[in-house]
C-alpha atoms as an extended CHARMM CRD file, in Angstrom:
* protein
*
        63  EXT
         1         1  MET       CA              0.1280000000        0.1420000000       -0.0510000000  PROA      1               0.0000000000
         2         2  ALA       CA              2.8830000000        2.4850000000        0.8140000000  PROA      2               0.0000000000
         3         3  PHE       CA              4.3180000000        1.7790000000       -2.7950000000  PROA      3               0.0000000000
         4         4  ILE       CA              1.0160000000        2.7240000000       -4.2720000000  PROA      4               0.0000000000
         5         5  ILE       CA              0.7710000000        5.9430000000       -2.2960000000  PROA      5               0.0000000000
         6         6  SER       CA              4.4470000000        6.8070000000       -3.1380000000  PROA      6               0.0000000000
         7         7  VAL       CA              3.8300000000        6.1900000000       -6.9190000000  PROA      7               0.0000000000
         8         8  VAL       CA              0.7280000000        8.6100000000       -6.7240000000  PROA      8               0.0000000000
         9         9  GLY       CA              2.8280000000       11.2030000000       -5.0050000000  PROA      9               0.0000000000
        10        10  ALA       CA              5.1360000000       10.8890000000       -7.7580000000  PROA      10              0.0000000000
        11        11  LEU       CA              2.6060000000       11.3620000000      -10.1690000000  PROA      11              0.0000000000
        12        12  LEU       CA              1.2430000000       14.2670000000       -8.6740000000  PROA      12              0.0000000000
        13        13  VAL       CA              4.5670000000       15.8100000000       -8.6560000000  PROA      13              0.0000000000
        14        14  LEU       CA              5.1470000000       15.1230000000      -12.0550000000  PROA      14              0.0000000000
        15        15  GLU       CA              1.9340000000       16.2530000000      -13.1760000000  PROA      15              0.0000000000
        16        16  GLY       CA              2.4540000000       19.7000000000      -11.3510000000  PROA      16              0.0000000000
        17        17  ILE       CA              5.7440000000       20.6220000000      -12.9760000000  PROA      17              0.0000000000
        18        18  PRO       CA              4.3900000000       21.9400000000      -16.2100000000  PROA      18              0.0000000000
        19        19  TYR       CA              1.9370000000       23.8040000000      -14.4560000000  PROA      19              0.0000000000
        20        20  SER       CA              4.4740000000       25.6260000000      -11.8710000000  PROA      20              0.0000000000
        21        21  ALA       CA              7.3430000000       25.8420000000      -14.7580000000  PROA      21              0.0000000000
        22        22  PHE       CA              5.0750000000       27.0520000000      -17.9600000000  PROA      22              0.0000000000
        23        23  PRO       CA              1.7600000000       28.3470000000      -16.8340000000  PROA      23              0.0000000000
        24        24  GLY       CA              1.1370000000       30.2230000000      -19.7750000000  PROA      24              0.0000000000
        25        25  LYS       CA              2.0660000000       27.5340000000      -22.0660000000  PROA      25              0.0000000000
        26        26  VAL       CA             -0.2100000000       25.2360000000      -20.6560000000  PROA      26              0.0000000000
        27        27  LYS       CA             -3.1160000000       27.8710000000      -20.8280000000  PROA      27              0.0000000000
        28        28  GLN       CA             -2.4330000000       27.9490000000      -24.5440000000  PROA      28              0.0000000000
        29        29  TRP       CA             -2.2280000000       23.9070000000      -24.8160000000  PROA      29              0.0000000000
        30        30  ALA       CA             -5.4010000000       23.8130000000      -23.2950000000  PROA      30              0.0000000000
        31        31  LEU       CA             -7.2670000000       26.3980000000      -25.6040000000  PROA      31              0.0000000000
        32        32  ILE       CA             -5.6500000000       24.3790000000      -28.6420000000  PROA      32              0.0000000000
        33        33  LEU       CA             -6.7370000000       20.7400000000      -26.8860000000  PROA      33              0.0000000000
        34        34  GLN       CA            -10.4060000000       22.2810000000      -26.9960000000  PROA      34              0.0000000000
        35        35  GLU       CA            -10.3050000000       22.0740000000      -30.7560000000  PROA      35              0.0000000000
        36        36  VAL       CA             -9.1630000000       18.3060000000      -31.0350000000  PROA      36              0.0000000000
        37        37  PRO       CA            -12.2250000000       16.1010000000      -31.6090000000  PROA      37              0.0000000000
        38        38  GLU       CA            -13.0050000000       13.8020000000      -28.5950000000  PROA      38              0.0000000000
        39        39  LYS       CA            -12.5440000000       10.6380000000      -30.6930000000  PROA      39              0.0000000000
        40        40  ASN       CA             -8.7470000000       11.7220000000      -31.1110000000  PROA      40              0.0000000000
        41        41  LEU       CA             -8.6340000000       12.2420000000      -27.2380000000  PROA      41              0.0000000000
        42        42  ARG       CA             -9.9990000000        9.0060000000      -26.5170000000  PROA      42              0.0000000000
        43        43  ILE       CA             -7.6770000000        7.3000000000      -28.7090000000  PROA      43              0.0000000000
        44        44  MET       CA             -4.7870000000        9.1060000000      -26.8190000000  PROA      44              0.0000000000
        45        45  GLY       CA             -5.8670000000        8.1370000000      -23.7720000000  PROA      45              0.0000000000
        46        46  ILE       CA             -6.4290000000        4.5940000000      -24.6020000000  PROA      46              0.0000000000
        47        47  PHE       CA             -2.6210000000        4.5770000000      -26.3620000000  PROA      47              0.0000000000
        48        48  SER       CA             -1.2670000000        6.0750000000      -22.9040000000  PROA      48              0.0000000000
        49        49  MET       CA             -2.7610000000        3.5640000000      -20.7330000000  PROA      49              0.0000000000
        50        50  ILE       CA             -1.9030000000        0.6780000000      -22.6370000000  PROA      50              0.0000000000
        51        51  ALA       CA              1.7660000000        1.9940000000      -22.7370000000  PROA      51              0.0000000000
        52        52  GLY       CA              1.5710000000        2.3600000000      -19.1480000000  PROA      52              0.0000000000
        53        53  LEU       CA              0.4890000000       -1.0300000000      -18.4640000000  PROA      53              0.0000000000
        54        54  ILE       CA              3.3020000000       -2.4350000000      -20.9400000000  PROA      54              0.0000000000
        55        55  LEU       CA              5.4970000000       -0.5520000000      -19.0300000000  PROA      55              0.0000000000
        56        56  ILE       CA              4.5280000000       -1.6850000000      -15.6080000000  PROA      56              0.0000000000
        57        57  TYR       CA              4.6850000000       -5.1750000000      -16.9510000000  PROA      57              0.0000000000
        58        58  ILE       CA              8.0520000000       -4.8550000000      -18.3790000000  PROA      58              0.0000000000
        59        59  VAL       CA              9.2820000000       -3.3080000000      -15.4130000000  PROA      59              0.0000000000
        60        60  ASN       CA              8.0060000000       -6.2860000000      -13.0180000000  PROA      60              0.0000000000
        61        61  ALA       CA              8.7810000000       -8.6040000000      -15.3640000000  PROA      61              0.0000000000
        62        62  TYR       CA             12.6570000000       -8.2950000000      -15.7980000000  PROA      62              0.0000000000
        63        63  LEU       CA             13.7580000000       -5.8540000000      -13.3280000000  PROA      63              0.0000000000
């Protein structure tokens, strides 16, 4: 359980870096993101989740 909480904490740190380092660029990117069709966003989200699961599998299986 401690490992999962640590991973969530690390994720929050990584997610916060762009907002604190480049807040103006994040706002610009958010405006551009509104124009992307929902289908494309879903595909990108699914691809990201699959890539994350593959990465977790590789780390657990081989390291």
